N, C-alpha and C positions, 0 to 999 in steps of 0.2 A: 192481421195475422189470424190464421185458423188454428185453434188448439183442439187436438183430438184426445179425449179422455178414453182410456181403454180399461175395461173391467171384465174379469172372468166371472162367469155366472154358473152356479150349480145349486139349484133348489133353494134359492135365497130371495124369492120375490118379495117377501115381506119387508126387506130393507131397501129395495130399489126406489120406491117413491121418495124416501128421505135423502138418498144419495142424489137423485135427480134434482130435488129441491135445493140441495147444497151447491150443485153445479149451476143451477139457474140463478142462485143468489151471489155468484162470484162477482166481485167488483173488478172493474177495469174495462178497457176498450179493446176487445178482441172478439172474433167470431168463435163459436164453439160447436163441437159435435161430440156425441157419445157413441162409442162402439162397445157393444155388449157381446162378448164371445161366449156362447153357451157351450157347456161341456156335457151334453146329453142329459139334460135335466128331465125330471118326470114330466109326462105330458101335461098334467094340470098346472105345474109351475110354469112351463113354457107358454101355455095358453094364457095364463094371467099376465105374463110378461108381454106377449104380443098384443094383447088387448090394451094394456096400458100404453104401449108405444103407439098404437094406432090412434089413440085419442090425445096424444101429446103433440103440440104444434109449436112450442116455443124455441126449440132448436132441433136439428136433425138427430135422430137416434137410429143406429143400425144394429140389428140383431143378427149375429153370425151363428147359424145353427151347426150342430154336429150330430152325427148318427152313432158316435161311440164316445165313451168316457176315456179320455187320454190323459187327464190331469191338467192342472193349471198352467204348466209351462208351455205345452203345445197349444193349449187353448189361448194363452196370451199371444202366441205367435200368429195364430189365425186372425186374432183381432188386429194385430199390427199390419197384416197384409191389407186390411180393409180401410186403414185410416187415410184421410186426405189432408190432414194438417201438417204444418211445418214442425210443430212441437207435440210430443206425446206426453200426457200426464197420466201416471198410473195410480190406481187406488183399488182396494179390495171392495167387493160388492156390499159388504156390511159395514163400511166406514163412511164418514162424511167429511167434507172439506171445511176448514175455517173460511170465513168470507173473503179474506185477502190472499188465500193460498196461491191461486194461479197468477195473479198480478205480481206477487212476491217472487214466485219462481221465474217469471219472464223478466222482471227487472234485474234480478241477480244474474241471470244468464247473459243478459245484454250488457250490463255494466262491467262484468268481469270477463266477457268473451268466453264463457264457459259452455262446454258441450252438454253437461247435465248437472243436476242439483238434487241433493237429498235433503229433505226437511225432517222434522220429528213427528212422531205418531204417539198419541197419548189417549188414555181412557177419558171418557167424557167427565167422569167425576174426579179426575186427577186435580190436585191442587193447582191453582192458577199459575200458569207459566208465562212470564213476560220476558224471557230471555231473547235477545236479538243478536247474540254472537254468531259469527260464521267464519269459516275458513275458506280461502281460495287455494286450491291444491294444484300444483303444476306437475305432480307425479301421481296421477290418480290410481294407477295400478298398485303401487307400493302402499298407498294410503288405504285403499279398500281392503287389501289383504290383512293389514295390521289392525284395522279398526272394526272388522266384523260387521259390515253394513248389510242389513237385510230389510225386508218389508217393502210393500208397494206404496212408497211415499216419496215420489220423485217426479221430475220432469226432465225430458231429454230431447235433443234434436232427433226428428224422425229419421233423418239420413244416417245418424250414428247408430240408432237401434237396428236399422236394416243392414248397415255395414257389418255389424258384429253378429247378425243372425238372431237378434232377440234373445229370449231365454234359451237355456240349454235344453233341447228337446229330449235328451236322454235321461233327464231328471223329472220327477213327478211335479215338484213344487218349483215355482219360478223365483221365489224370494232370494235364494242363495246365489243363483248364477247370474241374475240380471246385473247387479252392481259390478261383479267381477268382469263380465263381458263388456259392459259399458266402459269400464275403466281401461280395458285393454285397447280400445280404439279411440279414447279421448285424449286430447291434449291438456284440458283443464276441466276441473269440476269445482263445485261449491258444496260444502257440508255445513248446514245451518242448524242452530239450536231452536229456531223458530218452529212452533208447533203448527203444522199445516193440515194435519189429518187427525180426526178424532175417531176412536173405536166406538162403533154404534151397537156392539153386542158383545157377549162373552166370546172368548176365543174358541174357534171350532176345533174339531178333532185333529185336523192336520197340524194346527199350530201347537196343540198339546202333545203331539206325538214326538217326544224328544229323540226317540230312536230314528225317526224319519229325518229330523234335523241333522243328527250326526251322520247318517248315511248320505244325505244329499250334500253335506259339506265336504265329506271325504271324496265322494265321486265327482263333485264339482271340481276339486283340485286335480284329480287324475284326468278327467276329460279335458280340462284346460291345458294340462301338460301335453296331452296327445295332439291338441289343436295348435299349440304354440311352441315351436322348436328353438326359437332364438331369444330366450329369456336371460336376463342378467343373473349373475351368481347370487346377488342379494335377494332377488325375487324368487329364485329357485329355493333358496334357504328358507325364506318366509313361508313359501307354499308347503315345504316339507314339514315345518313346524305346525302348520295348520292341519295337515293330514294326520300327523302323530297325535295332535291334541284331540282330533275327532275320535280317534280310536280309544284314547285314554278316557275321554268323557263318556263314551259308550260303555266301556268297562265299568267306570264309576257308577253310572246310572243303572247298571245291572246288579249293583250291590257289592262289587268286589272291593276289598280293602286295598288302598293304594300301595301300601308297602309290599303287598304280595302280587301286585299287578305288573306283569311284564310290560304292558303298554304304558303304564305310568313311568317306569324307569327308562323305557325307550324315549319317551317324551322329555324327561328331565335331562338325561345324558345328551340328547340332541340339542336342547337349549343351551346347556352349559359348555359343551365341547364341539358342537357342530358335527357330530358323527352319529351314525345309526344305519338302519336298514336302507336298502335301495328302494326306489319307488315300486319296482316290481315285487320286492319282498313285502312292502306295505300293502300292496294289492292282495297278495296271498293271505296276509293276516286279516284284512278286512273281510274277505270272502268267508273265512271261518267265523269271525266275530259276529257278522250280520246274518249268518246262515239261517238262524231260527228267529230273527227279529221280525216284528210285525211292521214291515215297511212296504211301500209301493215301489215296485221295480218296473221300469219302462222298457218295453221291447220295441226296437225300431227295425 
C-alpha cells in the first residue's frame, strides 16, 4: 500500500527536516510519499524547500507550487489532487509523527473497516500519554458535530477525501471543515485517544486567532447546509446548536457579559427548548457580528 502524507506549507521550512525525519522513521511495511502543497511562500523559503527536496532520496517528495496565497484549505485540496496513494495522512508542517502513527492508523482502519481515523495531537512536553482507548463510530456525522473534532491529525481513504471534495474551499483554514466533510461521506470512523502527532512549535497566528475559529466554525455549518439538503432532523438541530454556539463564543471573546448578550440567550433557549432564529436569521446576525473582526475571508 502507498501512503500519501499531505502537508500545507507557508514559510515554515525550518520545521520540514524534522517532519520528514519523522515520516522516514515510521514503523510498518508500506510505501510512502510526501506531498507538500505550497501556499505562495517567500522565494527564500521556497528555494530552501526545493533544495532540500532535490537532495532527499529516501522516498518521493512532491512540491506543489502556487502563485497566490489562498489559505490552507485550498492549499490542502491542491495537495490532494497530486497524491498517488490509497490512504492520505494529514499533518501540519510544524508537527511530527510518533513512530507508530501510520501503522496504527492503517491497522485501525483495516480492522474496523473504517473510512477514516482521528488520533490525538499533543505538545512535545505534554505529560506522558499512554492511553489506548478508541471508539468505532457508525454514525460519523452525528459524532463529529457533537464532539468538535479539529486539527490535522488523521488518516483517510483517498477515495473518500476526493468524493467529499477535500476541505471546504470557501473557508481559509481546513481544520474545521475536513472532519465534517469526511464524516458526511463515511460509513464508519475511528476516534482514538492514542497520541499520533506531536506539536513541534508554538501555535502560529492562525491557531491563536479565536475569531477565525468562530468564523470558520459558523460558516462551515452554513456552507454544509447549502451543500446537503437531506439531513435528518437531529443533525439539523445539532448543526443549529453549533452555529448558535459559535456566535455566542464570538460575543464572549469580545468581552460581552453573557447575561446581556442576545447570542448567549439565543444559544441557551435553543438548547433548552429547540427554538430560535432560522438559519437565514443566523447568517444575518453573523454578518453583523463578524463585520469588523480580524478574520480571513475567502472569495471564490
